[in-house]
C-alpha positions, 0 to 999 in steps of 0.5 A: 500499499503506498503511503506517499505517491509522487507524480510527474513532479517538476519544481525548481528555484525561480526560472531554474528548473531542478525536478524534471518530472519525478515519479515514485512511491513509498510503501507504507511501513518501507524504509526507501532510499534516494541515491545520487551525486550532489546537485541532482535534486535530492534535497529539492525533492524533499523540500518539495514534498515538505511544502517548502517549495511550490511545485510547477507541475505534477502532484504529491498524494500522501495516504490517498490525500492530495497534498500538492497545494497544502502548507508545510504546517498542513503537511505536518499535521497529516503526518509528515516530518522532516530532518533536514541536512545540517539538522537545524536544532536550536543551539541555544536551547537545552535537549529538553527545551528543543524537545518541548518545542517539538511538542508544542502542537499538543495542547494537553500537558499529560499528553506532552509528558507521555510523548516525551517519556516515550521518546526517551525510552526509544532514544535513552542517549538523550536522557543524560544530556537533557540540561546540555545546550543543543550547541555543544553536542556532538554531531551524532547527539544532534542528529539524534536530537533532531530525530527525537524532536521530529517524533514529537509530532508522531509522524507516519512518514519521516524524511531524512536528508543526509543524516550522517553528514558530520557524524563519527562512524560509532554514532552512525551504527547507533542511528541505524539501530535507532531506525531499526527499533522505530521501524518495529516499535512505531511501524514507521515509514522513513524516506532517506536521502544519503551518500553513504552506501553502507548506510542506505544499504543497512535500512532501505528496502529499496532505493531510487536513483535520482539524476539531473531531477528524473528517477533514472532507476531503482536499486534492491538491497542486493544490487546495493551491495554490489559496487559495480552495480551501483557504479553503473546507476550513479557513478558512486562506489 
């Protein structure tokens, strides 16, 4: 069952076209990768899905509902969450305050507390650092915090844009484990943009290849593990 469907999507910046007719779908409960060189349209695609960029043609359907012209806030209310490249946490706020910002959409205090407790059980690394400023955290801790903050809205689809950027290898393995755990505990669907092949291979059920704003193919997990196949599709090894 398709949770997200993108049909003939075109978008760009002003008169500069980036997406040139994207067609793709993300199945409910799946982990789906998007792979391509820098400048091929990956982040533009994610930002268009979230409503930060208005498409010039095509449509985006979430859970059977056309959201092409819906606001970013409206999409979040329907279950979309986005962790952008660079994470964009509030560096001057503590870890707990960052999470509280994510909980502002919940008016009931008891519901806020219950949501926070659940997140801290799922991401226990955050418990001992709740009073630390976001700006002093390591890159890996910031990424875990960004994922935690996105969970505050209890999304059905989480979009991650380059989540391993600037993160040490040991924390990358931990993030893989976290995402696998969230898949089991929340039946979470994830759309993942990443350059590290081993990260996508460890998580994705299938991976779309994007080149110059067009989806040019898909790779299975087995194909992702074969450097020759990946090089043939995107020139990345």
